[in-house]
N, C-alpha and C positions, 0 to 999 in steps of 0.2 A: 682279774683273770674270768677266763670263758671255760664254760663249764658244757657238760651237755644236760640240756633241758627237757628232750623229749625222747622217747624210745618210741616207733613206729612200727608194727609188723605189718609186713608186705606178703600177700599169699594169695593162693588161687582157690581155696576154701574159707571163706571169712568164718561161718558160723561152727564149722569142724574146729578151726583155729583157734578160735575163744574157748571152745568147750575143751580143749586140749590142753590151752594154757591156765586155762582158769582151774582144773585139776590139778596141775603139775605145781603151777605158783601158789595155789592156796587164796587165789584171789581174782577177780576178774578181770579181764583185758580188754578193755574200751577202743584203744588207737590201734584199730584194726584197716584195712585198705587192700582192697582187691588190685591185684598186679594187673594191668591194662592189657589189651588185647596186643599194641606196641611192642609194651616191654617183654611179654612172653615170646613176641616172635622174634624179639632180637636174642632169644635165649636168658632171660631171666629167671631167676629162681628165687622161691619165696625166701625173705629174708627181714632180718631186725635193722632200721636203719634210725642209727642215732643223730641227732640234731644240735649243731651247736647252737648256743644262745649268742647272738651276736647284736652287739649296737644297731650295726649297718647291713645288713643282706648284701647289699650290692657291692659294698667297698669290699668285702670278706669274699666275696664269688671272684671278683676282679684280682683281688690280692692273691688268692690260688690259682686263677687260671695262670697268671703272671708267672707260676711257676711251675708248671704244667698239668694243672688240672684240667679236667674236661667238665663242662656245663651239660648237666643230661636236663632236656625238657624245658619247657619257658620256666623262666623266672621272674617272680614279683619280688614286691619292696617286702614280703614277709614270709617269703619262703624260696628257697633254691636246693637242688639236688645236685652234686657234682662227682664225678670219678676225680678223689682227691690225686694230689703229684705221685704216690705210690700204688695206685691203682684200686684203692677200695672206697665203697661208697660212703659218702658223708653227706648229710643235711646241714643247713644252716638256717636259722629261723630265729623268733623271737629271746630274748635274755628270759629268765626265771630260776626257779630253783631247781638245782642239780638232783637228776634222777636218781633213785636206789640202785646202782649196780657198779662193777668194777669193769672199766673196756682195757681190753686187750687189742692192739691190732698189730697184725700183720701184715709186713710188708717186703718188697728186695731190700731197701736200702733204710738200715734204720737210724743211721747217724744224720740221713737227709730228712727224714720223717720228724726225728727229736729236735732238729734245727728249726723245720719249717713250723711245726705247732709250738715250737717253743718261743717262735717269735710273732705268730700269729694271736696262742691264747696265754702266754706268759707262763706255760708249764715249765716246772722245773726238772730236771733230771735228778733220779735217785739212782741206789746201786742196783747192779746185775746178779739177778739170780739165774744159774744153769741149771735148768730142768731136762739136762740129759737127751732126749729123743722129742721132746716137745720145745727145744732150743733155746737159747738163752735171752731171759725177758729183762728189758732196761725197766724199770718203774719211772713212772713220773707223776706230779701232783701240783700242788699250791705252794706258792711260798708260804712259810708257817703253818702247813697244812699235811695231813696225812697223803698217801701213795694213794692216787685213785685210779689208777692203770698201769699197763706196762706195753712195750713196744718188743717186736721179736721179729727177727729177720728170717726169710721163707728158705734159704739155704739150706741143703738138708733135709728137709721135710717136705716130701711127695706128697704129694693129693691136697696141699693147705694152699688156697687163694688168698690174694691179698683181701683184706677185709677187717673190718671194724667187729669183733665180737664181744658184744657185752653181755656180763657174768651177771645174771639175773638171782637175788637174795630168795631163800626157801629157809623155812624152819626147822625141816629134816631132809637134809639131801639124800638119804638113803632112799626114804619113802618117796620121795619127788622122782628118782631116777628108777622106782620099782612103777610108780604109776605112767611114766614117761612110757617104759616098755611095754606096758600091758595094752596101753593106747597105741602100741605100732611103730613107737618111736626106734632107733637106732641109737642106743647112749654106751659111749666108752665105760669102762670102769671109772671111779671119780679117783682122781690125783691131787696134790698139793699144789695150790697154783701159786705165781707168782709173789701174792700178799701173805702168803701162809696157810689161807683159807681153803678147804678143799671143793675142789669144783668138777663137774662133769659136761663134757661137750659131746653135743649129737646132732642128728637131724631129725627134725619131727615129721609126722606123718606126711606131710605134703612136702617133704625134702628140704625145709629150710635150718640151716644152721643156727643152734641156740646152745647155750652154756647158763647150769644152774651151780650156785655156790652156797655153802653153808655148812653146818657141823656135821 
């Protein structure tokens, strides 16, 4: 079964972003990359990019492209970045230990996404949780394992675009939200996430969407 093994922050101000997330998360964030001028010219905004660890990057990329994904930029045996069939950014990289996060996918067609990722990653479908204005979230996880993410439709959720939003763990959610707001981030009030843990979603000072989760 495949899992996310890397989360990379791509932003417009590397030093400021590192400082912000170190305070909010309570630990340094080293995997930060400056968005290229080409990406910025195409309208790219700062974002967290999750990499699925796959045995063969070329095979996985070709499999996704055959189902409607678009390869973005150069591909190598170690790395590829795509706009997956539902329109969300997705990285492919080396296998490894799973990152500590809850992975939420927002896409136009949840059934298609559950099918594609189920076939590629061997994820199994879990229960659906209705979060009212935040949509119906369909849990997914690993066989004989915990639910590690969810998928939700964009229907009826204006302003939400296709994306993987990785919920980053913090020791004290209230304090993390307070710090983020004091540093210039826009953060919605916390809600109960699809896995029953509180989560707060917002935009960091550079304009990148982020989410933190905790008690």
